[in-house]
Phi, psi and omega in degrees: 000123183285137172257331181281120180248162184226142179220172186276146174294347185254003183260108178286339177254071188305320185295337185293317193243029179294145177230163172291171169305307181305318181291322177297322181286324178295316184282329179078295177244142180293151184302332179274008176092355178276178183254141180286135177227151178287148178291343176200169183245126177294148183253139176269126173271169174299326180288324174304312181298318176300317181290322178296326183296336183266004186258161169285173180296317180302317181294320177297320179296314181295323181296310181290314180299322180298331179295325179265325188253058190286354176271355176271145174296125188299314182295319177296316177302318182297321181290324183292319182293317178306317182289320184288328183246025180287171183295330178295331182262327178237076180302130183085356180105146180279142172055056174289161177253135176241126184278116183279307177207196186298333181245340189245133187233134184261122175268102187278101187262018190237034181260015177267194190296339181241006180060039181212157183296339184296338177299330184297328178261326187274004168269335181260332184303313180304327179288321175296319177294313181304315174303316185297318182300313178292320186291331179263008180066026182279129177254343179284157176289139176269117174262108185270130182250128179232129164261130180231142171266012171144307190265319181303321181302307182294319175299319179291319179302314182293322179291321187260354183299131177064018171285131180297143178079004184227141168235159184211142170235129183247132181239129178227154178290129190304320181250016187246020177230164179285161177303322176295311179301318177296318180296315181306317184281323183289342178253016182300138179262162178126136185278350186251015184237151174219144182230139175213143170283158175237136177292123180121199182253182180301319180302323178293321178291316180296318178295323176301313177302310183301322183294321178300311182298328185270006183261106179301318177304316176295319179295327180283322173299318178299316180300321180293335177264010169087020176217171178223159184269140173219175185231149171244001174291168180292358169291342176271127181306326177297339176274324187277322187295326177292344179284339176298327184302314191288341173287320176291323177298317185294320178297315177306317182293321177294324173295315184302319183271007177076014180281334170217169179258150178300116181116345177294144176278145171234168170261143171234129183240127184234118173284124189212149177240313183268354172080359183291312183300318180281334176289324176299323176290323177301316178300323180298317177300314184294337176286345180118004178294133185283076172261117184272337183203138170250123177261116180269104187261128179238159172268205181297342174275070197262049176297324183284322180297313182297323180294316179297324181286323190245339185084355177258117173267115186228104180273359182276075187212170180292136178266127181251134172270122186237178180280356175241069186305327184294350175251008180275076191219136176244356176239096185274085193307320184283352174300332177304321180295318176296319182296318178300314187297330182269005175095014181287151171286079194298316177307310178302309182297318180288330175296318177298314176307320180290320186264329183250344181081010182196158173206163179244124180280145180303148186298323181290329175293309178299327179296316178297321183290319180292340176294336183251318193254142163239145180245131173222155172224163184228137174276176186301310184294318180296321180298311181301321181296322179293317179304311182296309185288327183291320179290318183288320188270320185252001178053045184222127185268124177232154180275172183299322177296316177295320177300321177299315179297316181299318178294324179287324177299316183290330172296317178298314177307311181301317180286325186260333186078007185290123183251010179298153176298147184229143175248123177260123176287112177265113200262346184205152169294139177299339177289345173290338182230046189300324181297318179288322176296314178303316184292321179294331178271006183061037177254125182283128182202152178277113185292344179267357176253097184295312177301315178298323180297314183299312184289328176294316178298317180298314179296323184285332184248355181068025180250161181270144170286124178305133186300324180298329179283320179296327182291331183294334186292338180263358181269152178279150180284130181254327191238127184230358189293146170227129184239155173283151179304325179293342186256003181299325184293347178282334193300313184297334182269352182246347184226000000 
């Protein structure tokens, strides 16, 4: 019997519409357009942490997920975690820690099948959804819709390809992803998947997907066609909950290697656009993980930094295309979860964001938020400088997103004087953004020659090309379509 229940961020009468974890994962988005959140947070004891320190990553994942997904069979969950995080998918182990210097540690989340942090959730999430469909007696096909700023799409495609009972359509901004990200999606294998570019930016793609979810007529039409809509974006609880695991795992690894003692406070810095990855870190803190500060790192699309500073969330601003495209986002969906958690009138604020493009959070909510979060951002020149300096001084190669995080972490340290050890979420292999990394290192390369870029970067830095990226170069392109945002709703019924 499940005791952990989930309800919508926009439901003020929470007890009325609670669902199980399986139901929340199956539905993706709540019927009122809100996001599912747990009714409470399980607590980690000192003994739990001692036990977790002695486990493999897969065992840690099973242990923590079972605390949230208590309607799932524990043995089955353990088997699914073992398969998702095995050596064949994460050679050398999932989520290793790399020591950059005396205080900063890189949590490398990109050793999976698509060389990006999204693999950490999207290798287990299809298994969670398949179980959920069976547990809830669902006989219709789950049609998963994904808007991606680059990495989620490929990771979802790789996780869900040829999974029984599931179809998938992935939408990405036509000019808003790196050449490698585009090629990864365009060459995707699998009989149940479809990929198309969207005219516009990521927010256009994400808004289009949300509009489909919120359209009752489309839901009815889907049902008549034998399927229902679900999501693999971090708006789905099944995508977000596995991300809690790697922050706890990172802490355990620092304890195991003697870098910290169990109970020591750390800083966690997360480069983020949609706020899902850092909200997972916040939940780890809420569970009792000793996180003393969360650094929210943004690129030039610094809507989150401004929000933390001013309390005003304003998406009506210039949109910047940057070398860290996965953060080129002006509508940070998962911020809604945090606002709800802190007691904000979420339904009212989201309605204002939709109609006016901005909202102001209550002062008491912002006070609680600033007790935990600091926001910083990094421009393009500074991002390139971090890539260059980190390689030259620390002999460590980072991608632009990780560079944004590292630069923001160092700004926080300079401003605050905080000397606690820090875990930085390193979200992608530098080879996914080889053109920009080469440029930052002053290495000459043809940005249109993907194979040449990878080989040039490898030769210049003495680092290895990740096997999943090398394999993409030999695959044929399957998907070349581009649609207007207004035509996105046609896709599930045509493909």
